[in-house]
Structures are given as structure tokens and as C-alpha cells.
mmCIF file of the protein (N, C-alpha, C, O) and its ligand, coordinates in Angstrom:
data_MODEL
# 
_entry.id   MODEL 
# 
loop_
_entity.id 
_entity.type 
_entity.pdbx_number_of_molecules 
1 polymer     1 
2 non-polymer 1 
# 
_entity_poly.entity_id                      1 
_entity_poly.type                           'polypeptide(L)' 
_entity_poly.nstd_linkage                   no 
_entity_poly.nstd_monomer                   no 
_entity_poly.pdbx_seq_one_letter_code       MSRTTYQCTCGARIRFKQDLEKESSGVVPNWTCRDCGTPVPGQTAEKIRHQHPS 
_entity_poly.pdbx_seq_one_letter_code_can   MSRTTYQCTCGARIRFKQDLEKESSGVVPNWTCRDCGTPVPGQTAEKIRHQHPS 
_entity_poly.pdbx_strand_id                 A 
# 
loop_
_entity_poly_seq.entity_id 
_entity_poly_seq.num 
_entity_poly_seq.mon_id 
_entity_poly_seq.hetero 
1 1  MET n 
1 2  SER n 
1 3  ARG n 
1 4  THR n 
1 5  THR n 
1 6  TYR n 
1 7  GLN n 
1 8  CYS n 
1 9  THR n 
1 10 CYS n 
1 11 GLY n 
1 12 ALA n 
1 13 ARG n 
1 14 ILE n 
1 15 ARG n 
1 16 PHE n 
1 17 LYS n 
1 18 GLN n 
1 19 ASP n 
1 20 LEU n 
1 21 GLU n 
1 22 LYS n 
1 23 GLU n 
1 24 SER n 
1 25 SER n 
1 26 GLY n 
1 27 VAL n 
1 28 VAL n 
1 29 PRO n 
1 30 ASN n 
1 31 TRP n 
1 32 THR n 
1 33 CYS n 
1 34 ARG n 
1 35 ASP n 
1 36 CYS n 
1 37 GLY n 
1 38 THR n 
1 39 PRO n 
1 40 VAL n 
1 41 PRO n 
1 42 GLY n 
1 43 GLN n 
1 44 THR n 
1 45 ALA n 
1 46 GLU n 
1 47 LYS n 
1 48 ILE n 
1 49 ARG n 
1 50 HIS n 
1 51 GLN n 
1 52 HIS n 
1 53 PRO n 
1 54 SER n 
# 
loop_
_struct_asym.id 
_struct_asym.entity_id 
A 1 
B 2 
# 
loop_
_chem_comp.id 
_chem_comp.type 
_chem_comp.mon_nstd_flag 
ALA 'L-peptide linking' y 
ARG 'L-peptide linking' y 
ASN 'L-peptide linking' y 
ASP 'L-peptide linking' y 
CYS 'L-peptide linking' y 
GLN 'L-peptide linking' y 
GLU 'L-peptide linking' y 
GLY 'peptide linking'   y 
HIS 'L-peptide linking' y 
ILE 'L-peptide linking' y 
LEU 'L-peptide linking' y 
LYS 'L-peptide linking' y 
MET 'L-peptide linking' y 
PHE 'L-peptide linking' y 
PRO 'L-peptide linking' y 
SER 'L-peptide linking' y 
THR 'L-peptide linking' y 
TRP 'L-peptide linking' y 
TYR 'L-peptide linking' y 
VAL 'L-peptide linking' y 
ZN  non-polymer         . 
# 
_pdbx_entity_nonpoly.entity_id   2 
_pdbx_entity_nonpoly.name        ? 
_pdbx_entity_nonpoly.comp_id     ZN 
# 
_pdbx_nonpoly_scheme.asym_id         B 
_pdbx_nonpoly_scheme.entity_id       2 
_pdbx_nonpoly_scheme.mon_id          ZN 
_pdbx_nonpoly_scheme.ndb_seq_num     1 
_pdbx_nonpoly_scheme.pdb_seq_num     101 
_pdbx_nonpoly_scheme.auth_seq_num    101 
_pdbx_nonpoly_scheme.pdb_mon_id      ZN 
_pdbx_nonpoly_scheme.auth_mon_id     ZN 
_pdbx_nonpoly_scheme.pdb_strand_id   A 
_pdbx_nonpoly_scheme.pdb_ins_code    . 
# 
loop_
_atom_site.group_PDB 
_atom_site.id 
_atom_site.type_symbol 
_atom_site.label_atom_id 
_atom_site.label_alt_id 
_atom_site.label_comp_id 
_atom_site.label_asym_id 
_atom_site.label_entity_id 
_atom_site.label_seq_id 
_atom_site.pdbx_PDB_ins_code 
_atom_site.Cartn_x 
_atom_site.Cartn_y 
_atom_site.Cartn_z 
_atom_site.occupancy 
_atom_site.B_iso_or_equiv 
_atom_site.pdbx_formal_charge 
_atom_site.auth_seq_id 
_atom_site.auth_comp_id 
_atom_site.auth_asym_id 
_atom_site.auth_atom_id 
_atom_site.pdbx_PDB_model_num 
ATOM   1   N  N  . MET A 1 1  ? 0.845   -1.197 0.000  1.00 0.00 ? 1   MET A N  1 
ATOM   2   C  CA . MET A 1 1  ? 0.000   0.000  0.000  1.00 0.00 ? 1   MET A CA 1 
ATOM   3   C  C  . MET A 1 1  ? 0.877   1.242  0.000  1.00 0.00 ? 1   MET A C  1 
ATOM   4   O  O  . MET A 1 1  ? 1.770   1.384  0.835  1.00 0.00 ? 1   MET A O  1 
ATOM   5   N  N  . SER A 1 2  ? 0.620   2.124  -0.927 1.00 0.00 ? 2   SER A N  1 
ATOM   6   C  CA . SER A 1 2  ? 1.437   3.326  -1.029 1.00 0.00 ? 2   SER A CA 1 
ATOM   7   C  C  . SER A 1 2  ? 0.942   4.404  -0.075 1.00 0.00 ? 2   SER A C  1 
ATOM   8   O  O  . SER A 1 2  ? -0.244  4.498  0.241  1.00 0.00 ? 2   SER A O  1 
ATOM   9   N  N  . ARG A 1 3  ? 1.870   5.190  0.356  1.00 0.00 ? 3   ARG A N  1 
ATOM   10  C  CA . ARG A 1 3  ? 1.536   6.267  1.274  1.00 0.00 ? 3   ARG A CA 1 
ATOM   11  C  C  . ARG A 1 3  ? 1.276   7.557  0.523  1.00 0.00 ? 3   ARG A C  1 
ATOM   12  O  O  . ARG A 1 3  ? 1.879   7.832  -0.515 1.00 0.00 ? 3   ARG A O  1 
ATOM   13  N  N  . THR A 1 4  ? 0.382   8.324  1.063  1.00 0.00 ? 4   THR A N  1 
ATOM   14  C  CA . THR A 1 4  ? 0.065   9.617  0.478  1.00 0.00 ? 4   THR A CA 1 
ATOM   15  C  C  . THR A 1 4  ? 0.818   10.699 1.235  1.00 0.00 ? 4   THR A C  1 
ATOM   16  O  O  . THR A 1 4  ? 0.843   10.713 2.466  1.00 0.00 ? 4   THR A O  1 
ATOM   17  N  N  . THR A 1 5  ? 1.418   11.586 0.496  1.00 0.00 ? 5   THR A N  1 
ATOM   18  C  CA . THR A 1 5  ? 2.019   12.757 1.135  1.00 0.00 ? 5   THR A CA 1 
ATOM   19  C  C  . THR A 1 5  ? 1.515   14.002 0.423  1.00 0.00 ? 5   THR A C  1 
ATOM   20  O  O  . THR A 1 5  ? 1.114   13.964 -0.740 1.00 0.00 ? 5   THR A O  1 
ATOM   21  N  N  . TYR A 1 6  ? 1.549   15.079 1.141  1.00 0.00 ? 6   TYR A N  1 
ATOM   22  C  CA . TYR A 1 6  ? 1.103   16.333 0.546  1.00 0.00 ? 6   TYR A CA 1 
ATOM   23  C  C  . TYR A 1 6  ? 2.111   17.422 0.858  1.00 0.00 ? 6   TYR A C  1 
ATOM   24  O  O  . TYR A 1 6  ? 2.461   17.661 2.014  1.00 0.00 ? 6   TYR A O  1 
ATOM   25  N  N  . GLN A 1 7  ? 2.567   18.072 -0.190 1.00 0.00 ? 7   GLN A N  1 
ATOM   26  C  CA . GLN A 1 7  ? 3.525   19.154 -0.020 1.00 0.00 ? 7   GLN A CA 1 
ATOM   27  C  C  . GLN A 1 7  ? 2.752   20.457 0.083  1.00 0.00 ? 7   GLN A C  1 
ATOM   28  O  O  . GLN A 1 7  ? 2.135   20.904 -0.884 1.00 0.00 ? 7   GLN A O  1 
ATOM   29  N  N  . CYS A 1 8  ? 2.790   21.053 1.244  1.00 0.00 ? 8   CYS A N  1 
ATOM   30  C  CA . CYS A 1 8  ? 2.065   22.304 1.454  1.00 0.00 ? 8   CYS A CA 1 
ATOM   31  C  C  . CYS A 1 8  ? 2.811   23.465 0.809  1.00 0.00 ? 8   CYS A C  1 
ATOM   32  O  O  . CYS A 1 8  ? 4.008   23.382 0.536  1.00 0.00 ? 8   CYS A O  1 
ATOM   33  N  N  . THR A 1 9  ? 2.085   24.535 0.575  1.00 0.00 ? 9   THR A N  1 
ATOM   34  C  CA . THR A 1 9  ? 2.695   25.720 -0.029 1.00 0.00 ? 9   THR A CA 1 
ATOM   35  C  C  . THR A 1 9  ? 3.751   26.344 0.881  1.00 0.00 ? 9   THR A C  1 
ATOM   36  O  O  . THR A 1 9  ? 4.642   27.047 0.406  1.00 0.00 ? 9   THR A O  1 
ATOM   37  N  N  . CYS A 1 10 ? 3.655   26.091 2.189  1.00 0.00 ? 10  CYS A N  1 
ATOM   38  C  CA . CYS A 1 10 ? 4.632   26.645 3.132  1.00 0.00 ? 10  CYS A CA 1 
ATOM   39  C  C  . CYS A 1 10 ? 5.907   25.812 3.166  1.00 0.00 ? 10  CYS A C  1 
ATOM   40  O  O  . CYS A 1 10 ? 6.887   26.193 3.805  1.00 0.00 ? 10  CYS A O  1 
ATOM   41  N  N  . GLY A 1 11 ? 5.890   24.675 2.477  1.00 0.00 ? 11  GLY A N  1 
ATOM   42  C  CA . GLY A 1 11 ? 7.072   23.832 2.435  1.00 0.00 ? 11  GLY A CA 1 
ATOM   43  C  C  . GLY A 1 11 ? 6.988   22.621 3.340  1.00 0.00 ? 11  GLY A C  1 
ATOM   44  O  O  . GLY A 1 11 ? 7.835   21.731 3.268  1.00 0.00 ? 11  GLY A O  1 
ATOM   45  N  N  . ALA A 1 12 ? 5.979   22.578 4.188  1.00 0.00 ? 12  ALA A N  1 
ATOM   46  C  CA . ALA A 1 12 ? 5.824   21.439 5.085  1.00 0.00 ? 12  ALA A CA 1 
ATOM   47  C  C  . ALA A 1 12 ? 5.347   20.227 4.308  1.00 0.00 ? 12  ALA A C  1 
ATOM   48  O  O  . ALA A 1 12 ? 4.503   20.340 3.419  1.00 0.00 ? 12  ALA A O  1 
ATOM   49  N  N  . ARG A 1 13 ? 5.888   19.074 4.645  1.00 0.00 ? 13  ARG A N  1 
ATOM   50  C  CA . ARG A 1 13 ? 5.434   17.846 4.029  1.00 0.00 ? 13  ARG A CA 1 
ATOM   51  C  C  . ARG A 1 13 ? 4.494   17.144 5.001  1.00 0.00 ? 13  ARG A C  1 
ATOM   52  O  O  . ARG A 1 13 ? 4.883   16.769 6.107  1.00 0.00 ? 13  ARG A O  1 
ATOM   53  N  N  . ILE A 1 14 ? 3.270   16.977 4.570  1.00 0.00 ? 14  ILE A N  1 
ATOM   54  C  CA . ILE A 1 14 ? 2.259   16.386 5.439  1.00 0.00 ? 14  ILE A CA 1 
ATOM   55  C  C  . ILE A 1 14 ? 2.148   14.906 5.131  1.00 0.00 ? 14  ILE A C  1 
ATOM   56  O  O  . ILE A 1 14 ? 1.801   14.498 4.022  1.00 0.00 ? 14  ILE A O  1 
ATOM   57  N  N  . ARG A 1 15 ? 2.453   14.122 6.142  1.00 0.00 ? 15  ARG A N  1 
ATOM   58  C  CA . ARG A 1 15 ? 2.488   12.672 5.944  1.00 0.00 ? 15  ARG A CA 1 
ATOM   59  C  C  . ARG A 1 15 ? 1.575   11.924 6.900  1.00 0.00 ? 15  ARG A C  1 
ATOM   60  O  O  . ARG A 1 15 ? 1.058   10.857 6.571  1.00 0.00 ? 15  ARG A O  1 
ATOM   61  N  N  . PHE A 1 16 ? 1.379   12.486 8.081  1.00 0.00 ? 16  PHE A N  1 
ATOM   62  C  CA . PHE A 1 16 ? 0.659   11.755 9.113  1.00 0.00 ? 16  PHE A CA 1 
ATOM   63  C  C  . PHE A 1 16 ? -0.466  12.605 9.690  1.00 0.00 ? 16  PHE A C  1 
ATOM   64  O  O  . PHE A 1 16 ? -0.558  13.815 9.479  1.00 0.00 ? 16  PHE A O  1 
ATOM   65  N  N  . LYS A 1 17 ? -1.301  11.909 10.419 1.00 0.00 ? 17  LYS A N  1 
ATOM   66  C  CA . LYS A 1 17 ? -2.448  12.530 11.074 1.00 0.00 ? 17  LYS A CA 1 
ATOM   67  C  C  . LYS A 1 17 ? -2.050  13.763 11.877 1.00 0.00 ? 17  LYS A C  1 
ATOM   68  O  O  . LYS A 1 17 ? -2.743  14.781 11.866 1.00 0.00 ? 17  LYS A O  1 
ATOM   69  N  N  . GLN A 1 18 ? -0.928  13.652 12.568 1.00 0.00 ? 18  GLN A N  1 
ATOM   70  C  CA . GLN A 1 18 ? -0.526  14.751 13.447 1.00 0.00 ? 18  GLN A CA 1 
ATOM   71  C  C  . GLN A 1 18 ? 0.012   15.970 12.706 1.00 0.00 ? 18  GLN A C  1 
ATOM   72  O  O  . GLN A 1 18 ? 0.241   17.019 13.308 1.00 0.00 ? 18  GLN A O  1 
ATOM   73  N  N  . ASP A 1 19 ? 0.210   15.826 11.402 1.00 0.00 ? 19  ASP A N  1 
ATOM   74  C  CA . ASP A 1 19 ? 0.621   16.983 10.600 1.00 0.00 ? 19  ASP A CA 1 
ATOM   75  C  C  . ASP A 1 19 ? -0.581  17.814 10.166 1.00 0.00 ? 19  ASP A C  1 
ATOM   76  O  O  . ASP A 1 19 ? -0.437  18.914 9.633  1.00 0.00 ? 19  ASP A O  1 
ATOM   77  N  N  . LEU A 1 20 ? -1.766  17.266 10.404 1.00 0.00 ? 20  LEU A N  1 
ATOM   78  C  CA . LEU A 1 20 ? -2.993  17.951 10.004 1.00 0.00 ? 20  LEU A CA 1 
ATOM   79  C  C  . LEU A 1 20 ? -3.675  18.591 11.206 1.00 0.00 ? 20  LEU A C  1 
ATOM   80  O  O  . LEU A 1 20 ? -3.578  18.112 12.336 1.00 0.00 ? 20  LEU A O  1 
ATOM   81  N  N  . GLU A 1 21 ? -4.355  19.671 10.927 1.00 0.00 ? 21  GLU A N  1 
ATOM   82  C  CA . GLU A 1 21 ? -5.166  20.330 11.944 1.00 0.00 ? 21  GLU A CA 1 
ATOM   83  C  C  . GLU A 1 21 ? -6.619  20.233 11.500 1.00 0.00 ? 21  GLU A C  1 
ATOM   84  O  O  . GLU A 1 21 ? -6.953  20.582 10.368 1.00 0.00 ? 21  GLU A O  1 
ATOM   85  N  N  . LYS A 1 22 ? -7.464  19.767 12.380 1.00 0.00 ? 22  LYS A N  1 
ATOM   86  C  CA . LYS A 1 22 ? -8.870  19.628 12.014 1.00 0.00 ? 22  LYS A CA 1 
ATOM   87  C  C  . LYS A 1 22 ? -9.622  20.913 12.333 1.00 0.00 ? 22  LYS A C  1 
ATOM   88  O  O  . LYS A 1 22 ? -9.474  21.506 13.402 1.00 0.00 ? 22  LYS A O  1 
ATOM   89  N  N  . GLU A 1 23 ? -10.416 21.308 11.382 1.00 0.00 ? 23  GLU A N  1 
ATOM   90  C  CA . GLU A 1 23 ? -11.178 22.535 11.539 1.00 0.00 ? 23  GLU A CA 1 
ATOM   91  C  C  . GLU A 1 23 ? -12.636 22.190 11.270 1.00 0.00 ? 23  GLU A C  1 
ATOM   92  O  O  . GLU A 1 23 ? -13.035 22.013 10.119 1.00 0.00 ? 23  GLU A O  1 
ATOM   93  N  N  . SER A 1 24 ? -13.413 22.096 12.312 1.00 0.00 ? 24  SER A N  1 
ATOM   94  C  CA . SER A 1 24 ? -14.794 21.614 12.148 1.00 0.00 ? 24  SER A CA 1 
ATOM   95  C  C  . SER A 1 24 ? -15.796 22.743 12.335 1.00 0.00 ? 24  SER A C  1 
ATOM   96  O  O  . SER A 1 24 ? -16.721 22.657 13.143 1.00 0.00 ? 24  SER A O  1 
ATOM   97  N  N  . SER A 1 25 ? -15.587 23.785 11.577 1.00 0.00 ? 25  SER A N  1 
ATOM   98  C  CA . SER A 1 25 ? -16.505 24.924 11.673 1.00 0.00 ? 25  SER A CA 1 
ATOM   99  C  C  . SER A 1 25 ? -17.761 24.692 10.846 1.00 0.00 ? 25  SER A C  1 
ATOM   100 O  O  . SER A 1 25 ? -18.819 25.236 11.163 1.00 0.00 ? 25  SER A O  1 
ATOM   101 N  N  . GLY A 1 26 ? -17.659 23.900 9.803  1.00 0.00 ? 26  GLY A N  1 
ATOM   102 C  CA . GLY A 1 26 ? -18.806 23.636 8.942  1.00 0.00 ? 26  GLY A CA 1 
ATOM   103 C  C  . GLY A 1 26 ? -19.366 22.245 9.160  1.00 0.00 ? 26  GLY A C  1 
ATOM   104 O  O  . GLY A 1 26 ? -19.066 21.586 10.156 1.00 0.00 ? 26  GLY A O  1 
ATOM   105 N  N  . VAL A 1 27 ? -20.173 21.813 8.230  1.00 0.00 ? 27  VAL A N  1 
ATOM   106 C  CA . VAL A 1 27 ? -20.769 20.477 8.303  1.00 0.00 ? 27  VAL A CA 1 
ATOM   107 C  C  . VAL A 1 27 ? -19.698 19.427 8.047  1.00 0.00 ? 27  VAL A C  1 
ATOM   108 O  O  . VAL A 1 27 ? -19.599 18.425 8.756  1.00 0.00 ? 27  VAL A O  1 
ATOM   109 N  N  . VAL A 1 28 ? -18.911 19.678 7.030  1.00 0.00 ? 28  VAL A N  1 
ATOM   110 C  CA . VAL A 1 28 ? -17.828 18.769 6.682  1.00 0.00 ? 28  VAL A CA 1 
ATOM   111 C  C  . VAL A 1 28 ? -16.542 19.306 7.303  1.00 0.00 ? 28  VAL A C  1 
ATOM   112 O  O  . VAL A 1 28 ? -16.211 20.476 7.115  1.00 0.00 ? 28  VAL A O  1 
ATOM   113 N  N  . PRO A 1 29 ? -15.819 18.473 8.036  1.00 0.00 ? 29  PRO A N  1 
ATOM   114 C  CA . PRO A 1 29 ? -14.580 18.957 8.634  1.00 0.00 ? 29  PRO A CA 1 
ATOM   115 C  C  . PRO A 1 29 ? -13.538 19.318 7.583  1.00 0.00 ? 29  PRO A C  1 
ATOM   116 O  O  . PRO A 1 29 ? -13.353 18.606 6.595  1.00 0.00 ? 29  PRO A O  1 
ATOM   117 N  N  . ASN A 1 30 ? -12.873 20.421 7.814  1.00 0.00 ? 30  ASN A N  1 
ATOM   118 C  CA . ASN A 1 30 ? -11.786 20.825 6.936  1.00 0.00 ? 30  ASN A CA 1 
ATOM   119 C  C  . ASN A 1 30 ? -10.472 20.459 7.588  1.00 0.00 ? 30  ASN A C  1 
ATOM   120 O  O  . ASN A 1 30 ? -10.318 20.531 8.807  1.00 0.00 ? 30  ASN A O  1 
ATOM   121 N  N  . TRP A 1 31 ? -9.536  20.067 6.760  1.00 0.00 ? 31  TRP A N  1 
ATOM   122 C  CA . TRP A 1 31 ? -8.206  19.724 7.248  1.00 0.00 ? 31  TRP A CA 1 
ATOM   123 C  C  . TRP A 1 31 ? -7.230  20.758 6.740  1.00 0.00 ? 31  TRP A C  1 
ATOM   124 O  O  . TRP A 1 31 ? -7.217  21.103 5.559  1.00 0.00 ? 31  TRP A O  1 
ATOM   125 N  N  . THR A 1 32 ? -6.418  21.243 7.648  1.00 0.00 ? 32  THR A N  1 
ATOM   126 C  CA . THR A 1 32 ? -5.457  22.268 7.276  1.00 0.00 ? 32  THR A CA 1 
ATOM   127 C  C  . THR A 1 32 ? -4.054  21.869 7.723  1.00 0.00 ? 32  THR A C  1 
ATOM   128 O  O  . THR A 1 32 ? -3.868  21.000 8.575  1.00 0.00 ? 32  THR A O  1 
ATOM   129 N  N  . CYS A 1 33 ? -3.074  22.538 7.115  1.00 0.00 ? 33  CYS A N  1 
ATOM   130 C  CA . CYS A 1 33 ? -1.688  22.346 7.501  1.00 0.00 ? 33  CYS A CA 1 
ATOM   131 C  C  . CYS A 1 33 ? -1.503  22.840 8.936  1.00 0.00 ? 33  CYS A C  1 
ATOM   132 O  O  . CYS A 1 33 ? -1.974  23.917 9.302  1.00 0.00 ? 33  CYS A O  1 
ATOM   133 N  N  . ARG A 1 34 ? -0.821  22.049 9.725  1.00 0.00 ? 34  ARG A N  1 
ATOM   134 C  CA . ARG A 1 34 ? -0.635  22.410 11.124 1.00 0.00 ? 34  ARG A CA 1 
ATOM   135 C  C  . ARG A 1 34 ? 0.279   23.620 11.277 1.00 0.00 ? 34  ARG A C  1 
ATOM   136 O  O  . ARG A 1 34 ? 0.177   24.365 12.252 1.00 0.00 ? 34  ARG A O  1 
ATOM   137 N  N  . ASP A 1 35 ? 1.161   23.810 10.320 1.00 0.00 ? 35  ASP A N  1 
ATOM   138 C  CA . ASP A 1 35 ? 2.133   24.897 10.407 1.00 0.00 ? 35  ASP A CA 1 
ATOM   139 C  C  . ASP A 1 35 ? 1.561   26.242 9.988  1.00 0.00 ? 35  ASP A C  1 
ATOM   140 O  O  . ASP A 1 35 ? 1.809   27.257 10.639 1.00 0.00 ? 35  ASP A O  1 
ATOM   141 N  N  . CYS A 1 36 ? 0.791   26.253 8.896  1.00 0.00 ? 36  CYS A N  1 
ATOM   142 C  CA . CYS A 1 36 ? 0.375   27.540 8.342  1.00 0.00 ? 36  CYS A CA 1 
ATOM   143 C  C  . CYS A 1 36 ? -1.135  27.694 8.188  1.00 0.00 ? 36  CYS A C  1 
ATOM   144 O  O  . CYS A 1 36 ? -1.616  28.799 7.937  1.00 0.00 ? 36  CYS A O  1 
ATOM   145 N  N  . GLY A 1 37 ? -1.891  26.607 8.334  1.00 0.00 ? 37  GLY A N  1 
ATOM   146 C  CA . GLY A 1 37 ? -3.338  26.718 8.251  1.00 0.00 ? 37  GLY A CA 1 
ATOM   147 C  C  . GLY A 1 37 ? -3.908  26.699 6.846  1.00 0.00 ? 37  GLY A C  1 
ATOM   148 O  O  . GLY A 1 37 ? -5.096  26.953 6.651  1.00 0.00 ? 37  GLY A O  1 
ATOM   149 N  N  . THR A 1 38 ? -3.069  26.401 5.870  1.00 0.00 ? 38  THR A N  1 
ATOM   150 C  CA . THR A 1 38 ? -3.556  26.289 4.501  1.00 0.00 ? 38  THR A CA 1 
ATOM   151 C  C  . THR A 1 38 ? -4.396  25.018 4.362  1.00 0.00 ? 38  THR A C  1 
ATOM   152 O  O  . THR A 1 38 ? -3.984  23.949 4.811  1.00 0.00 ? 38  THR A O  1 
ATOM   153 N  N  . PRO A 1 39 ? -5.562  25.131 3.746  1.00 0.00 ? 39  PRO A N  1 
ATOM   154 C  CA . PRO A 1 39 ? -6.401  23.948 3.587  1.00 0.00 ? 39  PRO A CA 1 
ATOM   155 C  C  . PRO A 1 39 ? -5.722  22.852 2.771  1.00 0.00 ? 39  PRO A C  1 
ATOM   156 O  O  . PRO A 1 39 ? -5.069  23.123 1.763  1.00 0.00 ? 39  PRO A O  1 
ATOM   157 N  N  . VAL A 1 40 ? -5.884  21.626 3.218  1.00 0.00 ? 40  VAL A N  1 
ATOM   158 C  CA . VAL A 1 40 ? -5.395  20.459 2.495  1.00 0.00 ? 40  VAL A CA 1 
ATOM   159 C  C  . VAL A 1 40 ? -6.594  19.847 1.766  1.00 0.00 ? 40  VAL A C  1 
ATOM   160 O  O  . VAL A 1 40 ? -7.656  19.681 2.367  1.00 0.00 ? 40  VAL A O  1 
ATOM   161 N  N  . PRO A 1 41 ? -6.442  19.509 0.483  1.00 0.00 ? 41  PRO A N  1 
ATOM   162 C  CA . PRO A 1 41 ? -7.567  18.924 -0.263 1.00 0.00 ? 41  PRO A CA 1 
ATOM   163 C  C  . PRO A 1 41 ? -8.179  17.738 0.478  1.00 0.00 ? 41  PRO A C  1 
ATOM   164 O  O  . PRO A 1 41 ? -7.467  16.871 0.985  1.00 0.00 ? 41  PRO A O  1 
ATOM   165 N  N  . GLY A 1 42 ? -9.500  17.715 0.530  1.00 0.00 ? 42  GLY A N  1 
ATOM   166 C  CA . GLY A 1 42 ? -10.231 16.738 1.331  1.00 0.00 ? 42  GLY A CA 1 
ATOM   167 C  C  . GLY A 1 42 ? -9.844  15.289 1.120  1.00 0.00 ? 42  GLY A C  1 
ATOM   168 O  O  . GLY A 1 42 ? -9.618  14.557 2.083  1.00 0.00 ? 42  GLY A O  1 
ATOM   169 N  N  . GLN A 1 43 ? -9.766  14.870 -0.136 1.00 0.00 ? 43  GLN A N  1 
ATOM   170 C  CA . GLN A 1 43 ? -9.449  13.474 -0.415 1.00 0.00 ? 43  GLN A CA 1 
ATOM   171 C  C  . GLN A 1 43 ? -8.054  13.114 0.056  1.00 0.00 ? 43  GLN A C  1 
ATOM   172 O  O  . GLN A 1 43 ? -7.823  12.026 0.584  1.00 0.00 ? 43  GLN A O  1 
ATOM   173 N  N  . THR A 1 44 ? -7.127  14.038 -0.141 1.00 0.00 ? 44  THR A N  1 
ATOM   174 C  CA . THR A 1 44 ? -5.754  13.825 0.306  1.00 0.00 ? 44  THR A CA 1 
ATOM   175 C  C  . THR A 1 44 ? -5.698  13.746 1.820  1.00 0.00 ? 44  THR A C  1 
ATOM   176 O  O  . THR A 1 44 ? -5.039  12.871 2.381  1.00 0.00 ? 44  THR A O  1 
ATOM   177 N  N  . ALA A 1 45 ? -6.383  14.652 2.468  1.00 0.00 ? 45  ALA A N  1 
ATOM   178 C  CA . ALA A 1 45 ? -6.392  14.682 3.929  1.00 0.00 ? 45  ALA A CA 1 
ATOM   179 C  C  . ALA A 1 45 ? -6.998  13.405 4.499  1.00 0.00 ? 45  ALA A C  1 
ATOM   180 O  O  . ALA A 1 45 ? -6.521  12.881 5.505  1.00 0.00 ? 45  ALA A O  1 
ATOM   181 N  N  . GLU A 1 46 ? -8.036  12.914 3.861  1.00 0.00 ? 46  GLU A N  1 
ATOM   182 C  CA . GLU A 1 46 ? -8.683  11.694 4.331  1.00 0.00 ? 46  GLU A CA 1 
ATOM   183 C  C  . GLU A 1 46 ? -7.718  10.511 4.340  1.00 0.00 ? 46  GLU A C  1 
ATOM   184 O  O  . GLU A 1 46 ? -7.738  9.682  5.250  1.00 0.00 ? 46  GLU A O  1 
ATOM   185 N  N  . LYS A 1 47 ? -6.880  10.450 3.316  1.00 0.00 ? 47  LYS A N  1 
ATOM   186 C  CA . LYS A 1 47 ? -5.906  9.361  3.228  1.00 0.00 ? 47  LYS A CA 1 
ATOM   187 C  C  . LYS A 1 47 ? -4.827  9.533  4.286  1.00 0.00 ? 47  LYS A C  1 
ATOM   188 O  O  . LYS A 1 47 ? -4.462  8.580  4.973  1.00 0.00 ? 47  LYS A O  1 
ATOM   189 N  N  . ILE A 1 48 ? -4.320  10.757 4.410  1.00 0.00 ? 48  ILE A N  1 
ATOM   190 C  CA . ILE A 1 48 ? -3.224  11.032 5.334  1.00 0.00 ? 48  ILE A CA 1 
ATOM   191 C  C  . ILE A 1 48 ? -3.687  10.817 6.777  1.00 0.00 ? 48  ILE A C  1 
ATOM   192 O  O  . ILE A 1 48 ? -2.919  10.367 7.628  1.00 0.00 ? 48  ILE A O  1 
ATOM   193 N  N  . ARG A 1 49 ? -4.894  11.131 7.025  1.00 0.00 ? 49  ARG A N  1 
ATOM   194 C  CA . ARG A 1 49 ? -5.528  11.006 8.337  1.00 0.00 ? 49  ARG A CA 1 
ATOM   195 C  C  . ARG A 1 49 ? -5.386  9.587  8.907  1.00 0.00 ? 49  ARG A C  1 
ATOM   196 O  O  . ARG A 1 49 ? -5.349  9.396  10.122 1.00 0.00 ? 49  ARG A O  1 
ATOM   197 N  N  . HIS A 1 50 ? -5.307  8.612  8.021  1.00 0.00 ? 50  HIS A N  1 
ATOM   198 C  CA . HIS A 1 50 ? -5.234  7.227  8.477  1.00 0.00 ? 50  HIS A CA 1 
ATOM   199 C  C  . HIS A 1 50 ? -3.801  6.730  8.556  1.00 0.00 ? 50  HIS A C  1 
ATOM   200 O  O  . HIS A 1 50 ? -3.559  5.561  8.855  1.00 0.00 ? 50  HIS A O  1 
ATOM   201 N  N  . GLN A 1 51 ? -2.860  7.609  8.290  1.00 0.00 ? 51  GLN A N  1 
ATOM   202 C  CA . GLN A 1 51 ? -1.459  7.194  8.283  1.00 0.00 ? 51  GLN A CA 1 
ATOM   203 C  C  . GLN A 1 51 ? -0.801  7.578  9.605  1.00 0.00 ? 51  GLN A C  1 
ATOM   204 O  O  . GLN A 1 51 ? -0.976  8.680  10.125 1.00 0.00 ? 51  GLN A O  1 
ATOM   205 N  N  . HIS A 1 52 ? -0.049  6.635  10.114 1.00 0.00 ? 52  HIS A N  1 
ATOM   206 C  CA . HIS A 1 52 ? 0.649   6.857  11.367 1.00 0.00 ? 52  HIS A CA 1 
ATOM   207 C  C  . HIS A 1 52 ? 2.105   6.479  11.185 1.00 0.00 ? 52  HIS A C  1 
ATOM   208 O  O  . HIS A 1 52 ? 2.417   5.563  10.424 1.00 0.00 ? 52  HIS A O  1 
ATOM   209 N  N  . PRO A 1 53 ? 2.987   7.163  11.864 1.00 0.00 ? 53  PRO A N  1 
ATOM   210 C  CA . PRO A 1 53 ? 4.388   6.749  11.775 1.00 0.00 ? 53  PRO A CA 1 
ATOM   211 C  C  . PRO A 1 53 ? 4.572   5.383  12.437 1.00 0.00 ? 53  PRO A C  1 
ATOM   212 O  O  . PRO A 1 53 ? 3.997   5.112  13.491 1.00 0.00 ? 53  PRO A O  1 
ATOM   213 N  N  . SER A 1 54 ? 5.358   4.550  11.822 1.00 0.00 ? 54  SER A N  1 
ATOM   214 C  CA . SER A 1 54 ? 5.553   3.235  12.416 1.00 0.00 ? 54  SER A CA 1 
ATOM   215 C  C  . SER A 1 54 ? 7.015   2.813  12.323 1.00 0.00 ? 54  SER A C  1 
ATOM   216 O  O  . SER A 1 54 ? 7.374   1.726  12.775 1.00 0.00 ? 54  SER A O  1 
HETATM 217 ZN ZN . ZN  B 2 .  ? 1.644   24.721 5.482  1.00 0.00 2 101 ZN  A ZN 1 
# 
């Protein structure tokens, strides 16, 4: 199974759940970069959300 990573505009590489910040202001939770708060695309965030360092 391949891992999903997301390169944020701030330069942070988002790989794991803890790299994401959950923002549940609306009906659907938004996931943002923990460093800068830039939104991470939903589908990408959903995949990363299930990844843990091992
Ligand atoms: Zn960022």
C-alpha cells in the first residue's frame, strides 16, 4: 500500500495525522496544515488522516 504525502505551499510535508489540523466549523470537517493553516484537499487529507508513523 502506497503512502500519500502532501507538499504544502509553506514547504511542510504532510504525511501523518498529526501533521494535520482539524477545523470543524462547517458540516464537513476541513483539514489544514498544522504549520500555516492552509487547507489540504479533502481526499488527500482523508488518506493522510489514516497514516501513522511506524
Ligand atoms: Zn503549510
